[in-house]
C-alpha positions as CSV (number, residue, x, y, z in Angstrom):
1,M,66.2,103.6,116.9
2,E,67.3,100.0,116.5
3,L,68.2,100.6,112.9
4,L,70.4,103.5,113.9
5,M,72.2,101.4,116.5
6,D,72.8,98.6,113.9
7,G,74.3,101.3,111.6
8,F,76.7,102.4,114.4
9,K,77.7,98.8,115.1
10,L,78.3,98.2,111.4
11,A,80.4,101.4,111.1
12,G,82.4,100.5,114.2
13,L,83.0,97.0,112.9
14,G,84.1,98.3,109.5
15,M,86.5,100.9,111.0
16,T,88.0,98.3,113.3
17,A,88.5,95.9,110.4
18,V,90.3,98.6,108.4
19,F,92.4,99.7,111.4
20,L,93.5,96.1,112.0
21,F,94.2,95.6,108.3
22,L,96.4,98.7,108.3
23,I,98.3,97.5,111.4
24,L,98.9,94.2,109.6
25,V,100.2,95.9,106.5
26,V,102.7,98.0,108.6
27,F,104.0,94.8,110.3
28,I,104.3,93.0,106.9
29,I,106.2,96.0,105.4
30,G,108.5,96.0,108.4
31,A,109.1,92.2,108.1
32,T,109.8,92.6,104.4
33,H,112.3,95.4,105.1
34,K,114.2,93.1,107.5
35,L,114.2,90.2,105.0
36,V,115.4,92.4,102.1
37,K,118.0,94.3,104.2
38,P,120.8,91.8,103.7
39,F,120.4,91.9,99.9
40,E,120.2,95.7,99.7
41,H,123.7,96.0,98.2
42,L,122.6,93.9,95.3
43,L,119.8,96.4,94.4
44,E,121.9,99.5,94.4
45,E,122.7,100.9,91.0
46,P,126.0,102.6,90.3
47,A,125.9,106.3,89.8
48,A,125.8,107.3,86.2
49,Q,128.9,109.1,84.9
50,A,128.1,112.7,84.2
51,K,129.0,113.8,80.7
52,P,130.5,117.2,80.3
53,A,128.0,119.6,78.7
54,N,128.9,121.2,75.5
55,V,127.4,124.6,76.3
56,D,128.4,127.7,74.5
57,P,129.5,130.3,77.2
58,R,127.7,133.0,75.3
59,M,124.4,131.1,75.5
60,A,124.9,130.4,79.2
61,A,125.5,134.1,79.8
62,A,122.4,135.0,77.8
63,A,120.3,132.5,79.8
64,A,121.7,133.9,83.1
65,F,120.9,137.4,81.9
66,A,117.4,136.5,80.9
67,A,116.7,134.7,84.2
68,N,118.1,137.8,86.1
69,L,116.0,140.1,84.0
70,H,112.9,138.0,84.6
71,K,113.4,138.0,88.4
72,K,113.5,141.8,88.4
73,N,110.2,142.1,86.7
């Protein structure tokens, strides 16, 4: 019986340690977010310019037809 109680104590201690560690990680992530927030504009990348696609209208129509036909079956 004493061995079982020691196991429960050890399990409780381990779960408490993990829980406290996870709370610590949440606070560290929050603090890091507050520290990085003023520099956020430096990290943003400009949007890439979209190139116009050279698509044959007949191929687009054939693809749309095939997709529509596939949906019906």
